[in-house]
N, C-alpha and C positions, 0 to 999 in steps of 0.2 A: 648617413654621412659618407661612409666608405663607398657606397654604390655611386653616389654623385661624383666623388673625386675620381673614381675608377672610370666612369663614363667620360669625363673630361680627358683623361689620359688616353682612352681608346680613340676618341675623336682626333687627338693629336697624332696618333700613330697611323690612322687610316688616311691615306693620301687620296682624297676625293674632293672635287670642287664643292660638292654638297655632302656634308657629313651625314652618316646614317643615324637613325634614331637608335640609340643604345638603350636596351632594356635588360632586365635581369635575365630574361630567357634568350637573349641574343646569343647565337652560336658564332664562335670566332671564325670558323672556316666557311660554313654554309651561308650565314647571314651577313657577316662583315668582310668576307673575302680576305681573311688574314693569310699571309704567307709565313714561312719560317722566319724571314727577316722581321716582319711585323711582330712576331712572338718574342723575338730577342729584344727588340726595342721596347715592347710592352713590359717585359720583365725588368729591364734596366730602369725604366721610368717608375715602375711600382716600387722598386727598391729605394729610389731617391725620394719619391713622394711620401712614402710611409716609413722611411728610415728603418728598413728591415733587410736582412740578408737572406736571399732565397736559395742559395747554392745547395744547402742541405735538403731542401724541399723540392728540388727540380723534378724528380720523377713523379711525385704527386701532382705538382702544378701542371705538368704537361699533359696529364690525363683529364683535366677539367676542360669541358667543352663550352661552357656558357659564362657570360660576364657575371651573372649572379653567383655562380659557383666560385669564381675567383674572388669576388667580394667576400663571400663566406669564409673562404680559405684565408684571406688577409686578416679578417676579423679573428679567426682562431689563432693565427700566428702572432698577431699583435697582442692579443689577450694573454697568450701563453708567455709572452716576453716580459710582461709586467710583474 
């Protein structure tokens, strides 16, 4: 469920006439051509969609390179918050 929601967010952030196929192994920079602006937009949308505050996790989050890695991270943060 998290992966599907995250893939939708990624497609909203990527400004392309034809959205890329977002998979767990998709790398943000190499496969999805993410820029620093895209990363900031993604973080803001993740915070809104999952109702979480990522400020304290920013160092960890910025080291994750794949969509699946971010999905796992979101899962760990939301599980820890309950």
